C-alpha positions in Angstrom: 13.6 -76.2 -37.0 11.5 -79.3 -37.3 10.6 -81.1 -34.2 8.9 -84.3 -33.1 5.4 -83.3 -32.1 3.2 -85.7 -30.0 -0.5 -86.0 -30.7 -1.9 -87.5 -27.4 -5.2 -88.9 -28.5 -3.5 -91.1 -31.1 -0.9 -92.9 -28.9 -1.8 -96.5 -27.9 1.4 -97.1 -25.8 2.7 -99.8 -28.1 6.3 -98.6 -27.7 7.1 -99.1 -31.4 8.9 -95.8 -31.2 11.2 -97.1 -28.5 12.0 -100.3 -30.3 12.8 -98.4 -33.5 15.1 -96.1 -31.5 16.8 -99.1 -30.0 17.3 -100.7 -33.4 18.8 -97.5 -34.9 21.1 -96.9 -32.0 22.9 -100.2 -31.2 20.1 -101.5 -29.0 20.3 -98.5 -26.7 17.1 -96.5 -26.8 17.1 -92.8 -26.3 13.4 -92.8 -25.6 10.8 -94.4 -23.3 7.0 -94.4 -22.8 5.7 -92.9 -19.6 2.3 -94.0 -18.4 0.5 -91.2 -16.7 -2.3 -91.8 -14.2 -2.1 -95.5 -15.0 -3.6 -95.1 -18.5 -2.3 -92.3 -20.7 0.9 -93.2 -22.6 3.3 -90.4 -23.3 6.4 -91.1 -25.5 9.3 -89.4 -23.9 12.4 -88.3 -25.8 14.6 -85.2 -25.9 12.6 -82.1 -26.7 15.8 -80.3 -27.8 14.9 -77.3 -25.6 15.6 -73.8 -26.8 17.5 -73.1 -23.6 18.6 -76.6 -23.0 19.5 -77.1 -19.3 21.6 -80.2 -20.1 23.7 -78.1 -22.5 24.1 -75.3 -19.9 25.1 -77.8 -17.2 27.6 -79.8 -19.1 31.1 -79.0 -17.6 33.0 -80.1 -20.7 30.8 -78.6 -23.5 30.0 -82.1 -24.8 26.4 -81.2 -25.3 25.9 -78.7 -28.1 23.4 -77.8 -30.8 24.2 -79.3 -34.2 23.6 -77.7 -37.6 20.0 -79.1 -37.7 19.2 -77.5 -34.3 19.2 -80.8 -32.4 20.8 -80.9 -28.9 23.4 -83.7 -29.2 26.2 -85.2 -27.2 29.8 -85.4 -28.4 31.0 -88.7 -26.9 34.7 -87.6 -27.3 34.1 -84.8 -24.9 31.6 -86.5 -22.5 33.1 -87.6 -19.2 30.0 -89.4 -18.0 29.5 -87.2 -15.0 25.7 -87.3 -15.4 25.1 -83.6 -14.6 23.0 -83.3 -17.7 20.8 -86.1 -16.6 20.2 -84.5 -13.2 19.1 -81.2 -14.7 16.9 -82.5 -17.5 13.2 -81.9 -16.6 12.2 -84.9 -18.7 14.7 -87.4 -17.5 16.0 -88.2 -21.0 19.8 -88.2 -20.9 21.2 -91.4 -19.3 24.5 -93.2 -19.0 25.2 -95.9 -21.6 25.8 -99.3 -20.0 28.4 -100.0 -22.6 30.4 -96.8 -22.9 29.8 -95.0 -19.6 29.0 -91.9 -21.6 25.7 -90.0 -21.7 23.3 -90.9 -24.5 20.2 -89.0 -25.5 18.0 -88.5 -28.5 20.0 -86.9 -31.4 16.8 -86.4 -33.5 18.2 -89.0 -35.9 20.3 -86.2 -37.4 21.8 -88.3 -40.1 18.4 -89.4 -41.4 17.0 -85.9 -41.1 19.9 -84.5 -43.1 19.0 -87.0 -45.8 15.4 -85.8 -45.8 13.9 -88.7 -43.8 11.9 -88.6 -40.6 13.4 -89.7 -37.2 12.9 -93.4 -36.7 10.5 -93.0 -33.8 8.2 -91.0 -36.1 8.5 -93.4 -39.0 7.7 -96.4 -36.8 4.6 -95.0 -35.1 1.6 -97.1 -36.4 -1.0 -94.5 -35.2 0.9 -91.4 -36.3 1.0 -90.1 -32.8 4.4 -88.7 -33.5 4.8 -86.1 -36.3 8.0 -84.5 -37.6 6.9 -81.0 -38.4 8.1 -77.4 -38.5 6.4 -76.0 -35.4 7.1 -72.4 -34.4 3.9 -72.3 -32.4 2.6 -75.7 -31.0 -0.9 -74.2 -30.7 -0.8 -73.3 -34.4 -0.1 -77.0 -35.3 -3.0 -78.1 -33.1 -5.3 -75.6 -34.9 -4.2 -76.8 -38.3 -4.8 -80.4 -37.3 -8.3 -79.6 -36.0 -9.1 -77.6 -39.2 -8.1 -80.6 -41.4 -10.2 -82.9 -39.2 -13.3 -80.6 -39.5 -12.8 -80.2 -43.2 -12.6 -84.0 -43.7 -15.7 -84.5 -41.5 -17.7 -81.9 -43.5 -16.6 -83.3 -46.8 -17.6 -86.9 -45.7 -20.9 -85.6 -44.5 -21.7 -83.8 -47.8 -20.8 -86.9 -49.9 -22.9 -89.1 -47.7 -26.1 -87.1 -48.5 
């Protein structure tokens, strides 16, 4: 399954990802930016956990995993009890002010099914969010570092 992967040293805290999410979801964002230690911006959205506590805690079964592997909410089944919001370690699910139902990141499943990236990824001006197949997050980090080193070496060799 592809996931939104965050590259910390690229994020400038501009919140373009949040605004794009709001625009795509009737002005109700499913993401936010948390500032850690007063300086470090961390875009927060659903991580579509393998053993999703929100899914396990939902008393009506409204939260389920869709065909793309995203953990999503079925508004027809949601009773707005907020249990999922209480158990989420990232504080992502929240009650919609307009519907009284839980809303959370759906990984822009419709766009992804059409081969596009989620809107938060597409909107990031510094490419701090990547939509990648990540079985092992450390492997993705190693691959990025290898590309960076390869580019640095090739730039150095062309400069001499």
